[in-house]
N, C-alpha and C positions, 0 to 999 in steps of 0.2 A: 066395213066389218063392224059387227055389233059389239057393244061394250060387254066385257065379261060380267056375268051376273054375280052378285054378292050373296053369300049364305050367312045368316046370323044364327048362332048357337048359344044356348045358355050353359054356363058351367055346371057340371055335376055338383050337387050339394056338398059333397066331401071336398071337392076342389075349392069351392068358395070358403069352406071352413079352413082348409089348409092355407089359402091365400091370406086370410085374416090373421092366422097365427104367425106366418112368416113375416108379413109386413109390419104387424103391430107388436109382436111379443117375443120373437125368437132371438133376434140378433142384438148384441150390444153395440156392434159397429157395422154400419151399412156398407162399408167397403168390401165386405165379404162377398157381395154379389159378383164382383169381378172374378174372384177365385172360382166361384161356382160355375159361371158361364164358360170360363176358360177350361175348366175341368170337363164340362160337358162337350166342348169342342174337341178336346183331346180324345175323349171316348168315341166321338163320331169318327175321328180320323183312324183310331185303332180298329173300329169296326170295318171301315172302308179298306184298310190295308189287309185285314183278314179276308174280306170278300174278294179282293183282287187275286188272292192266291187260289181261289176256287172257281171264280167266274171269268169267262172269256170276254164278255162284253160289258164294259163299264162306261156310263155316260161321262163325257168330258174327261176321258182317262188321262189326258196330258197335264191336268192341273197338279200343282205341287201339293204335297201333304203338309200344310202349314196353317197357322192361325194368325190372322191379321186383326189388330185392334186399331181403330182410328178414333180420334177425338175432334170435335168441332165446337170450340168455345163460343163461336158466333151464333151457330144454330142451337147450341145447348144440347148436343147429342153425343152419344158414344156408340160405336158400332163394333160388333165382334163377328168376324166371318171365318168359317172353316170350309175347306173343300173335302168334307167327309162324306158320310154315308147318305145324308139327306133324308127327307121324308116326303111321302106322297099324301094325298088328301086324307085317307083313312088313318094313316099314322099320325098326322097332325091332330086329328080329333081324339085319337086314343091317347097320345102322349101328353097333349097340352090341354085337353078339355075334360078328360075323365080320369078317374083313378082305377086303372085296370090292372095294376101291378101290386103284388102283395107288399112290396117294399114301401109304397106310399101309404098303404093302410097301416103298416107297422109303424111308420113315422107318426101318424096321428095318434096311435095307441101309446107310443112312447112319450109324446108330449103330454097327453092327457094323464098318464100315470105319473109324470113328473110334476104335475100341478102347474104346468105352464112355465116352469123354470127355464130361464134362458140358457142356451148352450150353443156356442158358435160351431162346434164340430158335429153336432147331432145331424144336421140336415144332409151332410155329405155322405152319411151312412145309408141313406135311403133313396138316393137318386131323384130328388125333387128340387134340386137347386135352381132350376130355371125360374121358379116363382119368386126367388129372391130379387129378381130384377124389379119387381113391383114396389120394392122398398124405396126406390129412387125414381121410378118411371111415372111420367104423366101418360105415356103411351108406349106400347111395345109392338113392333112389327117384326115378324119372322118371315123372311123371304127364303124359300127353299126349293130344291129340286132333288129328287131321289136319284140314286146311282143307276136305277134301271133305265135302259135306253128308251123305252116306250112311255116313260112317265112324263107328267107335265109339271110346270112350275106353279107354285102357290104362294100366296101372301096371307099370313095369319095376323090379325090385328086385335088388340084389346087394351083397355085402360084398367083392367083388373076389377071393374065394378060389378061384374056378374055375368057378362056375356063376351063373346068374341065373334069376329067376322072372318070369313074365308072367301077368297076370290082367286081366280087364275091370274098368274103373273107371267107374261112372256119374257123370254130372254134371260131366264135365271141360270146361273152356273150351278154345277153340282155342289151339294152341301147346304149350309145354312148361313144366312146373314141376319143377325139380330140388331135392329136399329132401335135404340132407346132414346126417346125424347124425355129429358130429365125434368123433374120438378124444380121449382124455383130454389128450394132449399137444398138441392142436390147438384147444382151446377158445377160444383168443384170437380165432379167426375168428368167434365168436359175439358179439363185441363190436362195436358200431356204430362206435366211433371207429377201431378197428383196420381194419375193412373200408373205411371212408370214405377212409383214407389210401391204401389199395391202389387203390381206384377212381380217385382223383384222380391217382395216379402213372401208371396204365396205361390208363385208359379215359376220359380227359377229353374225347376228341373222337369218341366213338362217335356215329354219325349218327342216333341215336334218343334220345328222352328216357330218361335213366338215373336211376332213383330209388332211394334207400336209405332204408328205413323211412319212405316218403312224402315225402322231401326230394330235390329234383332235384340231382344231383351235377354233370353236365356242362352247362355254360352256353354253350359254343361249338359251333355246328353245322358245317355244310359251309362251311369258311372260304373256299374258292375261289369260292363264290357271292356273297360280300360284296364291297362296293366296297373297293379298296385304301386309300382314305382313312379307312375305318372300322376298319382292322386295325392293331394296334400291332406294333412290332418283336418284342416278347416273344411275342405270339400266333403270329407267323410261325415263330419259333424253336421254340416248343413244338409246333406242328402238324408241323413237319418231324421232330422227334424221334419223335412218335407215328406218323406215316405211314411214315417210313423205318426205324422200329425202330432209331434211331440214338441214340448217347450224346453225340455232338459237336454243335456248332451249324453251321448252313449257312453256306457261304462267301458266297453271295448268292442271290437268288431273282428269279423273274419271275412277277408276278401279272398275267395278261393276259386280257382279254375282248374279244370281237368279235361282231358280228351278221352280217357278210357276209365271205367267201362262205358261211361256216357260222356258226351260233350256237355260240360257244365260251366257256367259262369254265375257266381253267386256273391252276394254281399249281405252278411248277417250281422245284426247288432244286438248287444245286450244292454237294456235300458239301465238307468241309474236306480229306479225305484220299482219295487214289486207292488203293483196296485192292489193285488188280492190281499196283501198283508195289511192294507189299510181298511179292510172290511168291504171293499168294493166287489162288484160282481165278478164272476169267473172271466178271466181274460179270453178274448177271442184270438184265433190264429192271426198272426200279423206278418206272414211272409207271402208275398205275391208270386205267382207262377207265370213265367213268360216263356215263349218259344220264339227264338230269333227276334226278340224285342216286341213280339205280338202278345198282348196280354191274354192269358187263358183264364185266370181266376185271381181275383184280388185277395181272397181269403180262403184258400183251399183247405178243407178240414182234414184231408187224408195225406197231405203232402209230407208233413213231419209228425213225429209222435206227439200225442196229446200233451205230454209233460213239457214239450218245448214251446208251448203256446206263448211264453213270455218273450220269445225271440222275435225280432222285427227284421225286415229286409226284403230281398229279391232273390229269386232263383230263376235262372234262364238256362234252358237246355234245348239245343237244336235238334236233339234226337226224338223229342216228343211228337206224337201225331197231332196235327193241328185240330183235328175234330174231337179231341178229348173233351169230355164234359165232366161236371161235378159228379154226376150220377155214376159215371164209369171209372172215376179215379181210383176208388178203393179196389176195383177189380183189375187194375192195370199192373202187369208185372213190371213194366218200365217205371211206373211211378214208385213202386215198392223199392226197386233198385236205386232210384234216385234218392229216395228217403234214406235208405241205408247208407249210401255214400256220404250224404250231407251230415247225417246224424253222427256217423263215425268220425268225420272230420271235425265237427263241432266239439265232440267230446275230447278229441286229441288236443284241440286248442285250449280247452279248459284244463286239461292235464298239464300242458305246457305253462299255463298261467300259474297253476298251483306250485310248480317246481321253480320257475324263474322269478316270479313276483308273488311270493306267498302272502304278503300283507294285502295286496290287491285282491288275490283270490279269496282270502279270509273275509274281506268285506263283501265280496260277491256272495260267498256262501252264507253269510249272515242274513242276507236279504232274499236269496233264492234257493235255500237248501230244501224247502218243501217240494219244489219241482223235481230236484234230483231224486229225492226219496220216493216221490210218486212214480218216477221212472223205474226205480228198483222194483216196485210192486207191480207195475203194469207193462213193462217192456223187457221181457225175458231175453230178447236178442242182444240188448246192450247192458244187461244187468251187471255183469262182472266189471265192465268198464266204469259204470256208474258207481259201483261199490268202492272203487279206488278213489273216488272224489268225495266220499263221505268223511266227516270229521266229528270226533267225539272228545269230550274230556275223559280222563281216566284216573285211576288211583296213582298213576306215575306222573301225571302232569300237574303243573301248578294251576290254581283256580283261574279260569279264563283262557287257559291254553288248551290246544286241541292236538289230537293225534289221529293218524290214519289206521285203517285196518292192517295195511301193509307194515307199518312201523310196529304195531302191536305184535304181529307174527314174527318179525325180525328179532324182537326182544324175548320171545318165548323160550323157555328151557327145552332141551332136547326131548324130554319125556312128556311134555305137555301137548295134548292132542286137541284141545278145545279152546275156543275164544270165549271168555266169560264176560257177561254184561249184567248190569242191574238197572232197573227202571225206577225213576223217582221224579218228583216234581222239581227238585233242585239238587245240586251237588251235596249241600249240607244235609238234606234229608236222607240221601242215600248213605252218607258217611255216618249218620246218627242211628241208622237202622241196624237190625241184628244180622243182616246177611253178609255184609262186607267183611266182618271180622274173621270168618273162616278162611278167606283168601289172603287177608293181610297177614295172619299168623303164619301162613305158608309161603309168603312172598310171591303171591300170584297176582298179576295185574288184572284189573276189572275195568271195563268200559262203563262210563256213566251215561245212561240214556235219559235225557231230561225233556225231550220233545215227546208229546203224547203219542205220536205216530211211530216213534223209533222202534218199539218192540214189534209192531206190525211189519215194519221194514225188515227187521232181523228175521222174522218168521218166514218171509218170502225169500230172503237171501239164502237162508239155510246154512250155508257154509262159505268159507273164503279161503282160497288156496288149500283146499282139502282139509281145512280145520273147521270143525262144526261149531256153530254159534250157539251158545247155551246160556240161558238165564240162570243167574246165580242163586235164585231161590227155589230151584228144582231139587226134589228129594233124591233123585237118582244119580246125582253127580258123584263120581268117584274121586275123592281128594286124597292126597298123600297124608300119611300119619302126621299128627301134630307133634311139634317139638316137645320134649319132656317137660320144659318149664312153662309151656303155654297154658294159661287159664287156671293155674293153681291146683290144689289137691282135689282129687275126684272121689265121689262116693264109690264104695266098692260095688262090683258088678251086681251082686244079689240085691243089695239095698236099692240101687238105681232102678233095676227092672221091677222090683216089687212096687216102688213108688209110681212108676209109669203105669203099671197095671191098675193100681188104685185110682189114679187120675182118670184113666180111660173109663173105669166104672162110674165115676162121678159125672163125667162129661157125656157119657152115652153116645148117641148118634151125632152129637155136635162135632166130634172128632173121628175121622176115619181110622186113625191109629195114633198112639202115643208111644214114643220111643226115647231112649237115652241117646242124646246127641253126641256125635263124634266130631262135629264141626264147630259148635259154638264155643267161644272163648270169653267174651265179655258180657253177653246178654244172657238172662236166665232162661228164656224160652224163645221159640220162633215157630212160625207156621210155614211149611214148605209145600210147594205145588207138586202135584203128581205129574210125572212126565207126560206131555201131550195134552194136558188140560189147559183150557183157556185161562190166562192169568187175569188178575183183577184189573190191571191197567188196560189190557186189551178189551175187557168187557166194558169198561168205562168209555173207551174210545168208540167202540161200536155203538154204544147207547147214544153217545153224542152225535154220531154220524146219522143214525136213524133211530129216533126216539120211539117209533112205532114197531120196531123190529122185535121179534120174539127171540131173546137170547137163550142160549142153552143153559141148563141149570148149572149152578156153581159146582165146580169139580171137587172131588174129595181132597181133603187136606190132611197133612200129617203134622202132629204137634210134637215138637222136640223139646226136651228139657236138658239143661246144661248141668251135668253132674259135678261140675267144678265151681258153680256159682254159689255164693253164700246164701242167697235167698232160697235156693233149692235145698241146701243143707238144713236151713231153718225150717223149711216146710216138712222135712222128715221128722224133726223134733216136735213141731206143732201138731203133727198128725197123731203122735202118741199121747200128747197131753190134752188137746182139744180138737177132736176130729172134725166137728162141724165148722170151726173156724178155719181149719186147714182146707176143707172143701170149698169154703168161700174164697180163700186166697187162690186156690188152684183155678177156680172158675174165672177169677179176675185176671189171672195170668193169661188164660186162654183168650179172653176177650181183648186184652191189651195186645196180644200177639196178632189177633185178627185185625185190630186197628192198625198196627204197624205194617201188616201185609196189604193194606188197602181194601180189605174185604168188608169193612164196616162203613156203610153210607152215612149213618147218623151216630156220631160219637156220644150224644147226650146220655143214652142208657148206660153206656160203659162208665162214664164219669159218675153217674148216680150210684151205680153198683160199687165203684171204687170208694166213694164216700161212705157207703154203708159198711163195707169191709173194714175201713179204717175206724169207724165208730165202734164196730164190734170188738176190734183188737185193742182199742184203747179204753174200753169199758172195764170196770173193776172185775166183773164176773165173766167177761167175754160173751155177753148176751147179744143176740142179733136184734136190730131195731124191729119194732112191731111190723108184721105184715111181710117180712122178707124171708122167702124160703131159703134154708141154708144151702150155700154152695152154688146158687144160681143167680145170674143177673136178671134184671127185669126184662131185658130184651137183648138179643144178640146183635141187633142193628143191621142184620144182613138183608 
């Protein structure tokens, strides 16, 4: 029999570039190569198990689905063998000699964009972990045989310097056996104790038996398939770290099983930290989808609502069709049903946390409230349940304390039909503004919205328990009459209306309307939004989200004057004595009201005009500074 011929191939240029990065730049600790190769072996076994369900003939079908690691400190080698899917000649060339997959290209792009920064977890995201072996290898041999009965065995050999050899290898079992001859400075990985420590750190939850020199290393399998009563808190924490590639411990978790309407076994975790809050990129979905412990998708985009992307864990359903793909997931009625069941159960768990351990929930809310609010906006199916989980400060709570929408409604008077809220940067700015006083004087509670997106959330929510959610700066709010003593003595009706008409004439088109207020008690003036118009805070938020967007023009505003305020009384008198000065004061009041309403982007012109008005009023003759038109600021600042 003639000797099998050997083929010599040159690595694709991108592969050589990738090898250089992995070997010389990527990792801070070379032991990671063990984790990567074990992970690849586990993937190969998953693929084989999946194939066994659809194929009648499998080569070497009696082999156990396990991973065997052996060390030889005399020969200076470490060997990793799986009885998985295996590879044929073309697959060896494609998978180990070229970059034919978008994931590998994405890996190179990610490293280049990161300026070569080291990141131990980066490579596992792109499926190129095999090349990490060359960090420690003087030579790598891959003996493999495909699952196909008519395939032949092959041996792939390379020292990573630029080429590899392929030759037929008789007598190979199904799967792959990787034999690594270690470099002199990496002989530690030929030690059983050293490798055992690595396996226990990184591969303790591999879903297949993992043996080191004949001894099983992983003693915990698919944790989500076990009864919660059988799982310890420490096992939950360790599983979370493994599954989520996390270094922290989970905040809390949901271990949930059901038989109807779908067979479900799930284990979901809430992390300690919200990475998006630290300015990092948008989090990717972190819940893997399994069917009878067969991996379908590690990061399915459509499995759970987008707002739940902070959740980590595993969902396993025996009812899912095994041929489901990422492309068909969003069209699968069964996936939608699975999503609804799990989302509903997760929200129920959050509700239970809020009731039973409010301090723990409050800390969760502080870190993850943006996701819940995103859900209110984007997930109408679960909007009402999400609304129950929202928290706000209010005029009835102490600073730093929060209330729920439900608690607000429970405190409402029998005649109150609306839930009132005010938007502002801080609690103190809301309380210092002109809008709260109308509600305070009438003993009406107001929610304080201090998150920029809160008003957007309220707009999408619309109502809660059939009570309409209404911004307190709207002009069309119907409030009860003020108590007799509130706000002091009022101008008579005729004087007030005459003053309002005169101010409207001076302001012109800058004010849609000027009216005598029935709501103000402590502030001299205020600008109110017309019902349905986009508020200033919503405009600012939309501009921040999309700086190139064409925002609708600023809606018409109503300027209200307080007939009880001393400044308005004085304005009446000043108008009869020095009308030009009165016009300047009226204009300043209007611009100050715009500033308080958040309608002025640049306050500098308002401040300049105020200084000019003060100069005019304090001059002996009441003369305006040179170059200042009477009654008009230099700029509205809008």
